[in-house]
C-alpha atoms as an extended CHARMM CRD file, in Angstrom:
* protein
*
       107  EXT
         1         1  MET       CA             90.1020000000      109.9480000000       90.0710000000  PROA      1               0.0000000000
         2         2  ASN       CA             86.8070000000      108.2300000000       90.8520000000  PROA      2               0.0000000000
         3         3  TRP       CA             87.5900000000      106.7180000000       94.2140000000  PROA      3               0.0000000000
         4         4  THR       CA             84.3730000000      104.7530000000       94.5330000000  PROA      4               0.0000000000
         5         5  GLU       CA             84.8970000000      102.9050000000       91.2720000000  PROA      5               0.0000000000
         6         6  ILE       CA             88.5890000000      102.2600000000       91.9910000000  PROA      6               0.0000000000
         7         7  LEU       CA             87.8930000000      100.8650000000       95.4580000000  PROA      7               0.0000000000
         8         8  ARG       CA             85.0780000000       98.6210000000       94.2890000000  PROA      8               0.0000000000
         9         9  ARG       CA             87.2100000000       97.3240000000       91.4090000000  PROA      9               0.0000000000
        10        10  CYS       CA             90.1180000000       96.5840000000       93.7460000000  PROA      10              0.0000000000
        11        11  TYR       CA             87.7910000000       94.6550000000       96.0460000000  PROA      11              0.0000000000
        12        12  ASP       CA             86.4080000000       92.6890000000       93.1220000000  PROA      12              0.0000000000
        13        13  LEU       CA             89.9760000000       91.8830000000       92.0080000000  PROA      13              0.0000000000
        14        14  GLU       CA             91.0740000000       91.1200000000       95.6070000000  PROA      14              0.0000000000
        15        15  ARG       CA             93.6980000000       93.8940000000       95.3820000000  PROA      15              0.0000000000
        16        16  VAL       CA             93.1420000000       95.2600000000       98.8630000000  PROA      16              0.0000000000
        17        17  LEU       CA             95.7090000000       95.2560000000      101.6660000000  PROA      17              0.0000000000
        18        18  TYR       CA             94.9710000000       96.1490000000      105.2910000000  PROA      18              0.0000000000
        19        19  THR       CA             97.8120000000       97.8240000000      107.1240000000  PROA      19              0.0000000000
        20        20  GLY       CA             98.8510000000       96.6550000000      110.6150000000  PROA      20              0.0000000000
        21        21  HSD       CA             97.4820000000       99.9620000000      111.9140000000  PROA      21              0.0000000000
        22        22  ALA       CA             94.0930000000       99.2720000000      110.3280000000  PROA      22              0.0000000000
        23        23  ARG       CA             93.9740000000       95.7530000000      111.8120000000  PROA      23              0.0000000000
        24        24  ARG       CA             94.7120000000       97.0900000000      115.2960000000  PROA      24              0.0000000000
        25        25  GLU       CA             92.1640000000       99.8870000000      115.0540000000  PROA      25              0.0000000000
        26        26  MET       CA             89.5430000000       97.4840000000      113.7700000000  PROA      26              0.0000000000
        27        27  ARG       CA             90.2040000000       94.9800000000      116.5400000000  PROA      27              0.0000000000
        28        28  GLU       CA             90.3750000000       97.5700000000      119.3510000000  PROA      28              0.0000000000
        29        29  GLU       CA             87.5320000000       99.7840000000      118.1900000000  PROA      29              0.0000000000
        30        30  GLN       CA             85.8530000000      101.4230000000      121.2450000000  PROA      30              0.0000000000
        31        31  PHE       CA             82.3400000000      100.6870000000      119.9490000000  PROA      31              0.0000000000
        32        32  GLY       CA             83.1810000000       97.0600000000      119.1450000000  PROA      32              0.0000000000
        33        33  PRO       CA             85.4060000000       95.3330000000      116.6010000000  PROA      33              0.0000000000
        34        34  VAL       CA             85.0540000000       96.1790000000      112.9500000000  PROA      34              0.0000000000
        35        35  SER       CA             85.0890000000       93.2660000000      110.5110000000  PROA      35              0.0000000000
        36        36  ASP       CA             86.3940000000       93.0830000000      106.9780000000  PROA      36              0.0000000000
        37        37  GLN       CA             82.8170000000       92.5390000000      105.8130000000  PROA      37              0.0000000000
        38        38  GLU       CA             81.7130000000       95.7640000000      107.5100000000  PROA      38              0.0000000000
        39        39  VAL       CA             84.5450000000       97.6600000000      105.8660000000  PROA      39              0.0000000000
        40        40  TRP       CA             83.5040000000       96.3590000000      102.4540000000  PROA      40              0.0000000000
        41        41  GLU       CA             79.8130000000       97.1850000000      103.1080000000  PROA      41              0.0000000000
        42        42  ALA       CA             80.7030000000      100.7410000000      104.2070000000  PROA      42              0.0000000000
        43        43  ILE       CA             82.8870000000      101.2570000000      101.1220000000  PROA      43              0.0000000000
        44        44  ARG       CA             80.1880000000       99.8520000000       98.8420000000  PROA      44              0.0000000000
        45        45  ASN       CA             77.5160000000      102.0600000000      100.3760000000  PROA      45              0.0000000000
        46        46  GLY       CA             79.7060000000      105.0550000000      101.3090000000  PROA      46              0.0000000000
        47        47  GLU       CA             80.9150000000      108.3090000000       99.9370000000  PROA      47              0.0000000000
        48        48  VAL       CA             84.1980000000      110.1850000000      100.0160000000  PROA      48              0.0000000000
        49        49  ILE       CA             83.9090000000      112.9750000000      102.5770000000  PROA      49              0.0000000000
        50        50  GLU       CA             87.5340000000      114.1270000000      102.6540000000  PROA      50              0.0000000000
        51        51  GLU       CA             90.4310000000      113.8560000000      100.1560000000  PROA      51              0.0000000000
        52        52  TYR       CA             94.1230000000      113.9440000000      101.0150000000  PROA      52              0.0000000000
        53        53  PRO       CA             95.8410000000      114.2590000000       97.6120000000  PROA      53              0.0000000000
        54        54  GLU       CA             99.1820000000      115.1630000000       99.1710000000  PROA      54              0.0000000000
        55        55  ASP       CA             99.4120000000      112.0870000000      101.4240000000  PROA      55              0.0000000000
        56        56  THR       CA            102.4920000000      109.9880000000      100.8750000000  PROA      56              0.0000000000
        57        57  PRO       CA            103.3600000000      107.5120000000       99.6370000000  PROA      57              0.0000000000
        58        58  TYR       CA             99.8790000000      107.5480000000       97.9290000000  PROA      58              0.0000000000
        59        59  PRO       CA             96.9070000000      109.9460000000       97.8450000000  PROA      59              0.0000000000
        60        60  SER       CA             94.1790000000      108.8910000000      100.2410000000  PROA      60              0.0000000000
        61        61  VAL       CA             90.5560000000      109.5870000000      101.1670000000  PROA      61              0.0000000000
        62        62  LEU       CA             88.1670000000      109.3280000000      104.0910000000  PROA      62              0.0000000000
        63        63  ILE       CA             85.0370000000      107.4090000000      103.3150000000  PROA      63              0.0000000000
        64        64  SER       CA             81.9060000000      107.5320000000      105.3880000000  PROA      64              0.0000000000
        65        65  GLY       CA             79.5600000000      104.6020000000      104.9390000000  PROA      65              0.0000000000
        66        66  ALA       CA             77.2220000000      102.2410000000      106.7170000000  PROA      66              0.0000000000
        67        67  THR       CA             77.1450000000       98.5220000000      107.0930000000  PROA      67              0.0000000000
        68        68  GLY       CA             74.1470000000       96.4200000000      106.0970000000  PROA      68              0.0000000000
        69        69  SER       CA             72.9160000000       96.7060000000      109.7060000000  PROA      69              0.0000000000
        70        70  GLY       CA             73.2710000000      100.5210000000      109.5980000000  PROA      70              0.0000000000
        71        71  ARG       CA             76.4680000000      100.7820000000      111.6610000000  PROA      71              0.0000000000
        72        72  PRO       CA             78.4230000000      103.9560000000      110.6000000000  PROA      72              0.0000000000
        73        73  ILE       CA             82.0030000000      103.2400000000      109.6070000000  PROA      73              0.0000000000
        74        74  HSD       CA             84.8380000000      105.5360000000      108.4930000000  PROA      74              0.0000000000
        75        75  ILE       CA             87.6040000000      104.1580000000      106.3140000000  PROA      75              0.0000000000
        76        76  VAL       CA             90.8110000000      105.8980000000      105.3750000000  PROA      76              0.0000000000
        77        77  CYS       CA             92.2520000000      104.2920000000      102.2870000000  PROA      77              0.0000000000
        78        78  ALA       CA             94.9570000000      104.9720000000       99.7400000000  PROA      78              0.0000000000
        79        79  TYR       CA             95.4470000000      103.8210000000       96.1640000000  PROA      79              0.0000000000
        80        80  SER       CA             98.6560000000      102.9620000000       94.3330000000  PROA      80              0.0000000000
        81        81  SER       CA             98.1070000000      103.2040000000       90.5900000000  PROA      81              0.0000000000
        82        82  GLY       CA            101.5370000000      101.6340000000       89.9570000000  PROA      82              0.0000000000
        83        83  GLU       CA            100.5770000000       98.5490000000       91.9470000000  PROA      83              0.0000000000
        84        84  ASP       CA             96.8590000000       98.8200000000       91.1960000000  PROA      84              0.0000000000
        85        85  MET       CA             96.2970000000       98.2130000000       94.9270000000  PROA      85              0.0000000000
        86        86  THR       CA             94.0900000000       99.7480000000       97.6100000000  PROA      86              0.0000000000
        87        87  PHE       CA             95.4550000000      100.0850000000      101.0780000000  PROA      87              0.0000000000
        88        88  ILE       CA             93.1130000000      100.3010000000      104.0150000000  PROA      88              0.0000000000
        89        89  ILE       CA             94.9200000000      102.6630000000      106.4520000000  PROA      89              0.0000000000
        90        90  THR       CA             92.3370000000      102.5820000000      109.1890000000  PROA      90              0.0000000000
        91        91  ALA       CA             88.6820000000      101.7330000000      109.7570000000  PROA      91              0.0000000000
        92        92  TYR       CA             86.5980000000      102.7220000000      112.7670000000  PROA      92              0.0000000000
        93        93  GLN       CA             83.1570000000      103.6510000000      114.0050000000  PROA      93              0.0000000000
        94        94  PRO       CA             83.0950000000      107.4220000000      114.2440000000  PROA      94              0.0000000000
        95        95  ASP       CA             82.3780000000      108.9940000000      117.6370000000  PROA      95              0.0000000000
        96        96  PRO       CA             79.0260000000      110.7900000000      117.2950000000  PROA      96              0.0000000000
        97        97  THR       CA             80.2270000000      113.5100000000      119.6690000000  PROA      97              0.0000000000
        98        98  ARG       CA             82.8950000000      114.5110000000      117.0900000000  PROA      98              0.0000000000
        99        99  TRP       CA             80.8800000000      114.2590000000      113.8660000000  PROA      99              0.0000000000
       100       100  ILE       CA             77.7110000000      115.7990000000      112.4380000000  PROA      100             0.0000000000
       101       101  ASP       CA             75.7980000000      113.0580000000      110.5600000000  PROA      101             0.0000000000
       102       102  TYR       CA             79.1470000000      111.2020000000      110.4570000000  PROA      102             0.0000000000
       103       103  ARG       CA             80.1340000000      113.3850000000      107.4770000000  PROA      103             0.0000000000
       104       104  ARG       CA             81.2970000000      116.7100000000      108.9120000000  PROA      104             0.0000000000
       105       105  ARG       CA             83.6510000000      117.2790000000      111.7850000000  PROA      105             0.0000000000
       106       106  LYS       CA             82.2420000000      119.2290000000      114.7370000000  PROA      106             0.0000000000
       107       107  ARG       CA             84.2430000000      122.3570000000      115.5860000000  PROA      107             0.0000000000
């Protein structure tokens, strides 16, 4: 599955749903609120850094990307092929004390 293509296509077709959890995390982000536009920019410019194929009810991924202004954003999203819909599970600015280059977890 090419996650990048699927996510971009779902955005183009307006087949993206933000969960309540994602909305809360975005609104209450410790480094400042994350907007829908920032999520889109990070997905458009980002890369899959972790895959969770066993997640239920749909497989999901963690994407690391940056906004147009360079703000790092992580997005966990899932895709339902049956509904042809992307679900944004959460979106946040990663804590630099927990990530190396925002792509690898520190041990």
